[in-house]
FIBALUM-669525 format. One record per residue: x, y, z of N, C-alpha, C, O in turn. Coordinates in steps of 0.1 Angstrom, whole numbers, plus 5000, padded with zeros to 4 digits. Layout:
XYZXYZXYZXYZ/...
//
This chain:
538550175240537350235236536450145228536850065219/535150145230534150065224533350145214533050255217/533050075203532150145192530750055192530749935192/529750135191528450065189528549985176529050045166/528049875175528149765165526849805155525749815160/527049825143526149855133525749725125525849615130/525249745113524749635105526049565097527149595099/525549465088526649405082527049465069527749565069/526849405058527249425045526749555040525749605046/527249615030526849745024526149735011526749735000/524649725011524049714998524149834991524649934998/523749854977523749984971522550074977521650034983/522850204974521850304979520450254975519650234984/520250244963518850214958518250084963517050084965/519049974965518649864972518349884986517249834990/519149954994518949985007517750075009517050055019/517350165000516150245002514850155000513950155008/514950064988513849974987513649884998512449865003/514749815003514549735013513949795026513249725034/514349925028513949985040512450015039511649995049/511950055026510550095025509649955026508549955031/510249845020509549715021509449665035508449595038/510549685043510449655058509449715064508649655072/509349845062508449935069507049905065506049915073/506749875053505349845048504849705052503749685055/505849605053505449485057505149475073504349405077/505849555081505449565094504249645097503549635108/503849725087502749815089501349735086500349755092/501549635076500349565072499649495082498349495080/500049425091499249365101498349465109497149435113/498849595111498049685118496949735109495849765113/497249755096496149785086495149705085494049745085/495649565083494649455080493749445093492549455091/494249435104493549435115492449545118491349515122/492949655116492049785116491049765106489849765110/491349745093490349745082489349635083488149655080/489749515089488749405090487949435101486749405100/488349495113487549535124486549635120485349625123/487049725112486149815108485049765098483849805098/485549665090484549615080483349535089482149545085/483749475098482649405107481849505111480649495108/482249615117481349715122480449765113479249785116/481049795101480149875091479149775084478049815080/479649645082478649555076477549525086476449515081/477849515100476949495109475949625111474749615114/476449745109475749855110474749865099473649905099/475349815087474449835075473149755077472049785071/473049655084471949565088470849635095469649595095/471349755103470449845108470249975102469950075108/470549975089470350095081471150205084470850325081/472250175091473250275093474550285085475250185083/474850405080475950405068477050505075477950535068/476850545087477950625094478150595108478050675118/478550455109478750405122479750475131479650465143/480650525124481850605130481350735138481950785147/480150785133479650905139479550895154479050805160/480051015162479951005176478450985182478350935193/477551015174476051025179475750875183474850845192/476250785177476050645177476450585192475950485197/477450655198477850615212476850615222476950545232/475850695220474650695229473350645224472250675228/473550555213472350495205471350415215471750365226/470250415212469250315220469650185220469550115230/470150135209470449975207471849955212472850015208/471949855220473349825226474149765216475449785216/473549695206474449635194475049755186476149745182/474249845184474749975175475950035183476950065177/475850055198476750105206478150015204479250065203/477949895204479149805204479749805188480949785186/478949825179479549835165480149965164481049975156/479750065170480450195170481650195176482550275172/481950105187483150085195484050005186485250035185/483349905179484249825171484949915161486149905159/484250015154484750095143485850185149486850215143/485650225162486750295168488050215171489150265170/487750085175488849995177489849985163491049995162/488949965153489849955140490450085136491550065130/489950195138490450325136491750345143492650395139/491650295156492750305165493950215159495150265159/493650095154494850025147495350095135496450105132/494450155129494950225115495750345118496550385110/495450415130496250525135497650505137498550585136/497950365140499350335141500250325128501450315129/499550325118500150305104501350405101502350355096/501350515104502550625103503750585112504950575108/503350585125504450545133505150415131506350405132/504450325128504950195125505850185114506950135115/505250245102506050245089507350305091508350255087/507350425099508650505100509450425110510750425108/508950365119509750305129510550185124511650165128/509850115114510649985109511450025096512249945091/511050145091512150185080513350225087514450185083/513250295100514450315106515250185112516450175112/514350095115514849975119515749915111516849865114/515249905097515949845086517249915084518149835080/517450035087518650105085519650085097520850055095/519050095109519950105120519549995132519950005144/518849895128518549785137517749825149517149935147/517649775160516749805173516949955177515850015179/518150005178518150135184517350245174517050355179/517150215162516350295154514850295155514150385150/514250195162512950185163512250305170511350375165/512650335182512150445190512150595181511150655179/513350635177513550745170512450755157511850865153/512350645152511550635138510150635142509450705135/509650565153508250575155507850715161506750765159/508650765168508250905174508251015163507551115162/509350975154509251075142508051055133507651155127/507550945132506350915124505150965132504151015125/505050955144503951035152503951165150502851215148/505151235150505351385148504951405133504351505131/505251335125504951355111503351365109502851445101/502751265116501351275117500751395123499651445118/501451445133500751575140501051685131500251785130/502251685124502451815116501851815102502051905094/501051715100500251725088500951695075500551715064/502251615076502851585065502351445058502751415046/501551375065501051265060502151155057503251145063/501751065047502550935046503950975040504850905044/504151075033505451125028506351155040507451115041/505751225049506451275062506851155069507951155075/506051055071506350925079507550865072508550825078/507550845058508650795050510050875053511150825056/509850995052511051095054511451075069512651085071/510551055078510951045094511650905097512550895105/511250795088512150675089513350685085514250645091/513550745074514950755069515850845077516950815079/515250975081515951065090516350985102517550985106/515550935108515950855121516850745119517750735127/516850665110517550565106519050605104519950545109/519150705096520550765092521050825103522350815104/520350905112520750965124521450865134522550875139/520550765136521050665146522250585140523050535148/522350555127523550495121524750595123525850555126/524650715122525850815124526250825137527450825140/525250825148525650795161526350665164527350665172/525850565158526550455160528050455155528950405161/528150515144529450515138530450605145531650565147/530050725149530950835154531050845169532050905174/530050795177530050815191530850695197530550585193/531950715205532650615211532550625226532650735231/532450505232532250515247533250425252533750335245/533750445266534650355272533950205273532650195273/534550105274533849985274533049955286532249865287/533250025296532450025310531050075306530050035311/531050165297529550245294529150195281528050245276/529750105274529150055260527850005261526950045252/527549945270526149885271524950005273523749965272/525250125276524350225278524050285264522950355262/524850255255524550315241523250275234522550355229/523050145232521750105227520450125234519350125228/520550145249519450155256519250305260518150335265/520150385259520150525263520450625253519550685249/521650635250522250745243521550725228521050825224/521650615221521050605207519450645206519050725198/518550575216517150615216517050765220516250835213/517750815229517350955233517951045223517251125218/519151025221519751135210519251115195519151215188/518850985191518250965180516851045178516451115169/516151005189514651065190514651215190513751275184/515651285197515551415198516051485185515551585181/517051425179517551475167516651465155516451555147/515851335155514851325145513751425146513151485136/513351445159512351545160512551685157511651775153/513951715159514551855156514351865140513751965135/514851775133514951785119513451775113513051855105/512651695119511251695113510551835117509951905108/510751875128509952005133510352125127509452205123/511852145125512452265121512952265106513252365100/513152155102513752165088512752115076512352185068/512451985077511651925065510051925069509251895060/509751945081508451925084507452035076506451995071/507852165076506952265071506952235055505852225051/508052215047507952205032507052075030506152075021/507151965037506451845035505051855037504251785031/504851945048503251955051502652035039501552015035/503452155034502952225024502652145011501552155005/503752065007503451974997502251884999501351864990/502051825011500851735012499651825012498751775005/499551945018498452025018498052075002496852084999/499152104995498952124982498252004972497552034963/498651894976498251774968496751764974495851734966/496351784986495151774992494151874984493051824979/494551984984493552104978493252054964492152054960/494452024957494351994943493251864940492451864931/493451774948492651644947491151694951490151664944/491151764962489651784968488951874957487751874956/489851944949489152044940488351974929487552024921/488851834927488451754915486951704920486751674932/486251694911484751634914484251594899484751634889/483251504900482651474889483551394878484151294881/483551444866484351384855485851374858486551274856/486351504863487751504867488151394875489251334873/487451364886487651274897487751134889488751064892/486851104881486850974875488050954865488650844863/488351074858489551064849490751034857491550944854/490851104868492151084878492150944881493150884880/490950884885491050734889491350654877492050554879/490850684865491250604854492650614850493250514844/493450734853494850754850495650654861496550584858/495250674872495950594883495850444880496750364881/494550404877494350264873495250224863495950114864/495350304852496150254840497550264844498250174840/498150344852499550334856499750214865500850154863/498850174873499050054883498949944874499849854876/498249924865498149824855499149804846499349694840/499949904845501149914833502149804836502249704828/502849804847504049724848503949634861504949574866/502749614867502549534876503649514889504149414893/503749634894504749634904505949704902506849724911/506049744890507349824886507349954890506549994899/508350054884508350184888507050274886506750354894/506450254875505150334872504250294882503650384890/504050154883502950124893503350174908502450234915/504250164911504950224925504650384925504350434936/504850444915504750594917503250624919502850714927/502350544912500950584914500450534927499550594933/500950414932500550344946500950434957500150464966/502250484956502950564967502150694967501750744978/501950744957501250884958499750864964499450944972/499050774961497750734965497850714981497050764988/498750644985498950604999499350725006498950745018/500150815000500650935008499451025011499551095021/498351025004497151095006496251045017495451115023/496350915020495450835029495350925043494350955048/496550955048496551025062495851165060495351215071/495751225050495051345048493551335046492951435043/493051215046491651195044491251205030490051235027/492151185020491951175006491951035002492950975002/490750984997490750824997490350804982490450684979/490050874973489650834958490950784952490850674946/492250844951493250784946493750644951494150564944/493550624964493750494970492850384965493250274962/491550434964490450344961490850294946491050174944/491050384938491450354924492650264922492650174914/493850284931495050214930494650064935494949964928/494050054947493749924952492849834944492949714945/492049894936491249814927492149764916492049644912/492949874910493849834898494749734901495149664892/495449724914496349634918495949484916496749404912/494649454918494249314916493549274904493349164902/493049374897492249334885493149254874492549154869/494249284871494949194862495349064865495348974857/495849024877495948894881494648804882494648684879/493648874886492348794888491748774874491248664871/491748884866491248864851491848764845491148684839/493248764844494048664836493948524841493948424834/493848514856493648384863492348324859492348204857/491248404858489948364854489948314839489248214836/490748384831490648354817491248224814490848154804/492248174823492748054821491947934825492147814820/491047964834489947864839488947854828488547744824/488447974822487347974813487747914799487047834792/488847964795489347924781490747864782491747914777/490847754790492147714789492947664778494147664777/492047624767492747584756493447684747494247654738/493047824752493847934746495147944750495948004742/495447894762496747914768497647784769497147674770/499047804768499747694769499847624783499447694792/500247524786500247464799500947524809500647514821/501947604805502947694816502047814821502147854832/501047854812500247964816499147934823498648004831/498647814820497447754827497947744843497247794852/499047684845499547674858499647794865499247814877/500247904857500448044862499148094866498948164876/498148064858496848124861496248084874495448154880/496447974878495947924891496448014903495748064911/497948024903498648094911498048254910497848324920/497948284897497548434895496248484902496248594908/495148394901494048424907494048434922493348524928/494848344928494948354943495748484947495448554956/496848514938497548624943496948754940497248854946/496048754932495048874929494148884942494048994948/493548784946492648774957493248844970492648924977/494548814972495348854983496048974981496749024990/495949044968496449184966497749174962498549264967/498349084953499549084948499549094932498949004926/500049194928499749224913500749144904500449134892/501949094910502749024903502248894897502948844888/501248834901500648714895500448724880500348624874/500248854874499848854861501348874853501348874841/502448884860503648904853504048804842504548844832/503848674845504148574834503348594821503848554811/502348634822501348664809501948774802502148774790/502448894810503049004803504448974797504849034787/505148874803506448844796506148754787507048754779/505048674786504948584774504448644762504948614751/503548744764502948844753502748974758501748994764/503749064756503549214761502349284756502049394761/501649224745500349294741499249294752498249364751/499449204761498449184772498449324781497549374788/499649394780499849504789498749604786498149674795/498349624773497449724770496049694774495249774776/495749554775494549504780494549524794493649584800/495549484801495749524816495349674821494549704830/496049754812495749894815494349934814493850004823/493749884803492349934801491449864811490549934816/491649734815490749674825490949744839489949754846/492249784843492449844855491849984855491350024866/491950054845491450184844490050184845489550274852/489250104837487850084838487350064853486550134859/487949954858487749914871487850034881486850064888/489050094883489250194890488350314890487850364900/488050354876487050474874485650444878484850534881/485350314877483950274879483850274896482850314902/484750224901484750234917484650364922483750394931/485450464917485450594922484250664918483550724927/483850664906482650724899481350684907480450764908/481350574911479950524916479950534932478950524939/481150574937481050624952481850514962481850534974/482450424957483050334966484250414972484850494965/484550384985485750454991486450345000485950275008/487750344997488550245002489650325012490550385006/489550325024490250415034491550365039492350435046/491950225035493050165039493950115027493350085016/495150115027496150065018496049905016497049835017/494849855013494649715012493849685000492749734997/494449584991493749564980493149404981492349374973/493649324990493149194991491749164995491049255000/491249064994489749024997489449065012488449125015/490449035022490149055034489849195038489249215048/490049305029489649445032488449485026487849595030/487949405017486949455008485549505017484849605014/485349425028484249465036484249585044483249635050/485549635045485849765052485549885043485649995047/485249855030485049955020483750015021482749945022/483550155020482250215020481750175006482550184996/480450135005479850074992480549974987480849974975/480849874995481649764991480949684980481549624972/479749674979479249594967479449664954479549594944/479649794954480049864941481549834940481949794929/482249834950483849814949484049674943484749654933/483249574949483549434944483049414929483549334922/481849494925481449484912482449544901482549504890/483149654907484049744898485249634896485749624884/485749554906486649464905486249374896487049344887/485049314896484549214887484449264872484749184863/484149384870484049434859485349454850485549414839/486349524858487649534853488449394850489149374840/488149304859488749164856487949104844488649034837/486749114842486149054830486449134816486349074805/486949244817487449304806488749254801489049244790/489549224813490849164811490749024805491448984796/489848964812489748814807489248794793489648704785/488248884790487848874775488748924765489048864755/489449034770490549094761491648994759492349004749/491948894768493048804765492848734755493748684748/491348714750491248634738491748694726491748624716/492048814726492548874713494148854714494848874704/494548824725496148804727496648674725497448644717/496048574733496348444734495648364726494448354729/496148294715495448204706496248064705496948044695/496147994713496847854712498247864710498747784702/499047954716500547964713501247834720500947804731/502147764713502747664717503547674730504247774731/503447584739503947604752505647624749506147704757/506247554741507547574739507947724736508947774741/507047774728507547914723507348014735508048114736/506247984744506148074756507348064765507848154771/507847944766508947914776510047994770510748074777/510347984757511348064751511348214755512248274759/510048264751509948394752510148464767510648574769/509748374776509848414789511248414794511448484804/512248344788513648344792514348474788515448494792/513548564781514148694779513248804783512448854775/513248844796512148914802512249064795513349124792/511049124793510949244787511049374796511449484791/510749344809510849444819510949374832510549254833/511549454841511649404854510649444862510449564861/509849384871508649424879508649364892508549244893/508749444902508849404917507949484924507649594921/507249434936506349504943506649484959505949544967/
//
């Protein structure tokens, strides 16, 4: 008898879950970036014609051929973004069960979208599919003559059917209810409440630079994207990049305030901020934890400013390559600049020509662990 072959070593449950989510997100990003940039091209082009709703179906029959093309471009970008949930679910499942998990995961993610469970449902679908396929690999045995049929027939078919059953009849309804509850609560917020929510999310994201608090805020914000609630995501994506950009700029403007090690870290920090990686600011937080308070303030102000003044980021992208896809992108960029300026100036209160040797000694004893 032959057994389907599974993966290799056994990581801890927490490491396995984290690795699966990171795999799903990394495979999802090219679709999101492609969609966001194409939409950005369409919307910047449309703004030259005084159009701020190029996605509206009425532009399909516009008198100008250019406007019609820009409308189609926006649709192409939206099509790429619509693959976000199936892809993240499919590759979470792939991380758990290898190639046989891709089809069940993607179909489960597509079903999650149609059930209204949003990003949370897609995450759940990926894990359900991955563990179901893994169980099939472990427990179903076939004669050697039929072993080759497992990966291309039994596992995709059985895994897809079982995943859909679990999603549709077991966890789909509660997840949809949770998602809709979050929707109604956030949609009910307006004015000051909305700005306050953005400030809270921004402060959480800026607190531990990719750590658990940061991830809780960013994951919640991303979970609401598929439901058409964009303010939390706008706040989170601004806050992700404000600390590394602010601290990187500070090392350029006031180099003598920082030891050599942090001047070098500042160069990388600015670049990492521009491409959407908050960890660029970690060396500064490790060298002097007081900067964490400054990071939180700058991130909160930038996030609240972006949301309060009407910027809307519809994609889970914080890097510069997605800025042009943001509605009211000049306000969005201005908010990033203001938050970064607060951190750059605030760093003057924290870093005052500390000797390089002291910084190195301090960094050898990390105060917290942060990863993104």
